[in-house]
Every structure is written in C-alpha cells, then in structure tokens.
N, C-alpha and C positions, 0 to 999 in steps of 0.2 A: 562076569556082570557083578559090580558091588553089591553088598550084601544089602537087602531090600530092608532089614531092621533101621539101618542107617541111613540110607540114600533112598529119595525117590527117583523113579526113572522117567523122564519126559519124554513127547512124544517123539515116534521115529521120524527121522528126516531123510530127503533122498540125498544121494553125494553130491549133484550138483546145488542143492539148496544148502547144504554144509559149506560146500566149497565157496560159494559165494559170500557167505557168513564169517568164514574165517580167513580169508584171504587167499586163497587157492586157486588153481586151474584144472578143471576137469579134464583129464586127459583119456580115459575111457570110463564106460559104466556109470554115467550120470544119474540113471533113471533107479538103481541100486536103491535099498531104503535101509537106512542104520540106524540101530536103537542104543547101541553102547559103543564105548572105547576099551580098548583093551592092549596089552604087551602084544609085540610080534608073536611070543612064543605061544600064547593062550588065547588069542584070538580067533574067534567063528566067523560064521559067515554074514551074521547081523554086527559084527565088530568093526570098529574103524582103529589101525594103527599107525605107526610111522616108524620111519627111519632116521635117526638122528644121527646116526654115526657109521661109519662106513665097517667098522670093527661087527656089526652085526648084519654085515650083507647076507650072510649065511642062513640066518633067522628071517629075513626078508625072502630069500628064497625057497622057504619050506613053510610060510606062515599059510596058515588057512582064513586070513581074515577077508573080509566081504570088500574092505577097502584098505589102500594104504597110502599113507600122506609120504612123499619122497622128493628130494630134490632132482632137479631136471636130469643130472648125471644119472640116475640111478633107475630110470624110467623103465628100461630095457630089462632090468633085473629084477622086476616085480612079478608075480606068479600072474599067467596069463587068466586063473580064473578071476583075479580082482580086479574092482575098480580101482582107479589111479587118480590122485589128486598130486597134482605137482606144485611145491611151494620152496620158496627161498629160507624158509624157515620152518621146519616140520614139526619141531618139537612146540613150537608157540601155537603153531595153526591146531595141533592136534589138544593143546590145552584150551583152547577156544571151545573145541569140538566137545571136548568135555563138559564144559559147562554149558553148553547147549542141550546135552543128553540126559545130565546128571545133576541133583542137587541135594544136599544133605538135609536131611528131616529137621524142621523147625521145633525148637524146644515147645511142647504144648502139655501144660501140668497134666497130671495122673493123679486118679484118688489113690490113697495108700491103700486101700482094700484088693485094688487090682494088682499093685505092685510085689506085694509081701506074701512070703510062702505062710507065715502063721505068726501068731501074736508075740512069739518071741523076737522078732524085728524089733530093734531100737530105732527112732528116728528123732534124732534131738531137734529141738526149736530154728525152725527157719530152711528146712530141708526140702529141696524140688526135686522133684521125681518126673522124666518125663514121661511120653506116652510109650508105653512097651515095654519100659524098664522092669525087671524083676530081681529079688532081692531074697536068698534064702534063708532059711530059719537060722536063729542064734547070732544074726549079723547085726553091726552098729555102725549108724550112719550119723556123723557128728553134725553140729550145729553148722548152717548156713551151708550146706554142701550141695553142690548141684550133681544129678543122676541123670545123663543125657536122655534122648529117645533110645528104645531099642537096648540098653546095657542091661548085661545080665552078670548077678553078683552071687556068688555061691555063698555055701553055709559057712557060719561061724568068720566071717570076715569083719574086720573095724576098719572105716574109714572115717580119718578125722577131721577136724572143724576145715571149713573155708576149703575145699578142694572140690576139683571137678572132675569128672570122669564122664566121658563120650566115647562114641564107635568102639566099643570096647567090651572084650568078653573076659570075666573074671574068675577064676577057681573059687575053689575053697582054701578057708586059712590064711585068707591074704590080707596084708597089712598097710594102709596107705597112712601116711600120718600127714600133719596138719598141710594144707596147701599144695599138697602134690595135685601135680596137672596130667591127668592121661589122656592121652586120645585127643590134644591138640593137631591141627596140620601140621605135616611136615615143611621143613623150608626148601622150597622147590621153587623155582622161578625159570623162564627159559628166556633166552635173548631175542629179541624182534625189533623192527626197525624202528618203533615208537617206543622203545624202550622195555624192561622185564616185565614179563606175562606170569602171573602165579597161576602154578601147575597145581589144579584140582587134586586132592589128596583123598583116594578113593579106597583106600584102606582101612585095617581095624588094627586094634591094640590087644595083643591076648597074654593075660597073666594067669601061668598057671599055679597049681597048688603050692601055697607055702610063700610064695613070694613077700617079701617086705620093700616098701619104698617108703624112702625118709622125706622129711619135711622140705617143701619146695622144689622136688625133684620133679623133672618133666620127661613122658615117655610119649612120643610123637607116633601116630597113627602113620601105617604104611601110605606110599605113594599110590600103590594100586594093589601088592601083597600086603601081607600083615609084618607087623612090628612084634615080635615074640621073646617075651622071658621066661625061663625055664623053671621048674620046681625047685622050691626052695633058694632060689636065688635072693640076696639080701644087700639091698642098694641104700645106701647112705643120703644125707640132707645132699641137695643143691646138686644133682648128678643130673646130667643131660644124656638122653638116647635118642638118636634119630630116626628118622623113618626108614623102615624095612630092615633093620636089625633084627637080627637074632641071636639072642644071648641064652647060652646052654644052663644046664640045671646046677644049681650049688656053686653060683658064682658070688663072688664077692667084689663091692664097687665102692671104693671109698670116695668121700665128700669130694666134690669139684670135679670128678672123672667126666669126661666129653667125650662121647661115642659119634662118630660122624656118621651119617645114613649108609645103609647095606652092607654093613661089619656083621661078620659071621663070627661068633666064640662060642668054642667047646665048652664042655662040662667042666666045671671045677675050677675056672680062671680067677685068677685074683688081680685087682686093679688098685693100685697105691694112690692116695689122695693126688687130687690135680691131674691124672695122666689124659693125654690127649689122644686121640686116636682117628688117625684120616679116613678118608671113605673108603668103602670096598674093600677093605682089610680082611685077611682071615687069623685069626688066634687059636692056635689048637689047644686041644684039651689039656689042663692041669700046667699051663703055662701061665707066668707072673710078670706084672708090668710096674715098674719101680714108681714110688711118687713122683711127681712132675715130667715122667717120660713124654715124650712125643712120637709116635707110632707112626711110620710113614712105610713099612714095610711089613710084609705076612710073619708073626711069630709060628717058628715049628712048636709041637707038641711037646710040655714039659720044660720049654725054656723061661730061665729069667732076663729079661731086657731093662734097659736103662738109658737115661742120657737124652739128648735132642741132637740129631735125629736119634731114635733109639737104635740099640744094637745088643748083641749078647754081654750080658753083664760083666764077663771075665774081661773082654775086649774093651769096654766102657773102662774097667777100673785101670786097666795098662795104659790107655792113653791119656788117662787122668793123671796117673803120676808119672808120665814121662812128660807131659805138658807142664805139670808142677816143677819136675826139675829143671826143664829148659828155663822156665821164666825166672826160678831159683839163682840158677846160675849167671843170666843175662842181669840180674837185680846186680849179683856180686861184683860182676865186671864194672 
C-alpha cells in the first residue's frame, strides 16, 4: 500500500468495474473488490498486480494478489485463488488501475507551528509547507522552497533556495543545494494501442543521515518501492538518479552523472563526471566508474571501469593503445 502520508486511497472497485475502465476482459472473479495496486511479489488479497514479461512467470505462479492482469497466453499460469483480467497491454492496464485507486495528496499550505519541531528551525521568505510536513530542530529551509505534504525532514538539515521536496523522508544533517528536486515522479510509461500511458509513481525517496545533494540535481521517487540514498553519500550538481535506485553509503557522484532506474550501488562507489549507468545494473562495493563511462553491464566490487561501453580499465587502455597504433600505422602508409 502506498504511504498514506503522501497518497490518498480512493474507494475500492470490483474487478468487473476495473476491467471495464482499464480496457480488460474479466476471466474470473469479477465480483472481488480491489483497493490497491502492487507488484506481483508483494501484492495481497485486496491488490491488483500484472504480468508484463514472461521473465516474471515464477512470481505470477506464487503471487498472493487478489487479481492479476495477464496476456491471454498466461491465463492458465495465474494462481487459482486470484481473479484474472486479460489484457493485450497488461502494464498499461495496471497503470490505469493505479490512477483509479490512488492519488497523490494535493499541496495544502500548513501553518509553521504545526510543522516545526521548535523555534530553532528557520524558514526563509517564501517557503511553502504542505499539510503534515515535519522539520527537525536546527534545520534551515531556503527562500521559495516547497516542502510537500507529509515530508519528514530531520535535524540540522539545510535546504537551499528554490528547491522542492516531496514524497520524501530525510534524515539528519542532510544538505540540499539550491534548485534540488527530490521526489518528482520517475520516468515510467507503458506502451498501449493509443500511445504511451504514464505509470503512476507510488514510492518515496529516502535520504539517510549526512547526505549532500548538489544544485539542480534530481532524485526521483520510486515506482512502487523506494529510491534510497545511503548515509554520507555526496552528490554533485546536475546529477540525475532514477526511480527505484538504491545508492549505498559513502558514495561520491560527480556532476552530470546519470543513473537509470532500478540500479543497485554498493557502499563507497565513486562516479566520475558525466558517467552514465543503464537500468537494472548492479555496481559492487568500492567500485569506480571513470568520467564519461557508459555502463551497460554489472561491475564487480572493487573494480575500475572506463569507456563506452564501459569495461575494466586495463582492458580499455590496452584497446585504446592498440587502436591508436593501428590508426597511426594506416596514416603513415
């Protein structure tokens, strides 16, 4: 269930009602009531999940979801206890269901007295605080910054001017420089016969103690699970971290680094400027990614990778030297 501090749960609907509104066909269980959406692995009896790829057939077989949306070829694989909706575009149908069952809380201004732990909190001119936001003692919020509904900010934090923080839980001693964007929806769209359908992003951002985020950097909230940045990680200006990423402790991310969705990064990893990481990559503890590298495969712990596509740095250097020699030889001839 999405965090109620950030999302409103709308009235439950029957499987038949949902199927009609999302463009699916009821195979069985049309009378069952559904109140939420969830992934296959974590869905419960009142949740709707979907199978978008045959790679997740094992998760479908064991899901406890009250209803599953599946393509016609996978109907027989659905658990007997689940209601079934058939769709040629299961992910898009699930996205439409999500919008019918959940809605982000709207920004409603809160009074400072309700939000501040004590009078050591400083709000500079133009700060907007959403309903249910809480800010710990000794923190300072910069001019014209917007703190969304339900956001929790720890003690001794500094949030720069013109930043926005939403759908987020923030620890102590966190620094967000001017223009940082925390908790915006991740980039997710499902293909459909009528064009791409936005997938509602129902997760959060968690910034642990001591994290620093540079000016105009963006950290998107999770699609369903959380985007997490570990303790004492330092993020430079103009860095992009996609939805569902988990960044370890004591990492360093230089400017213009871009990390795609669902990347897992171990502790102590260093990213040079303008490094780019493909989605669903795993980077081991203590690894280093050279500036400008394009990472399209998992990096083992402790290794340094460079180039595009990125590879172990010794291999990259050998290939670079060989290529240079070949080019020089042809030029002389």
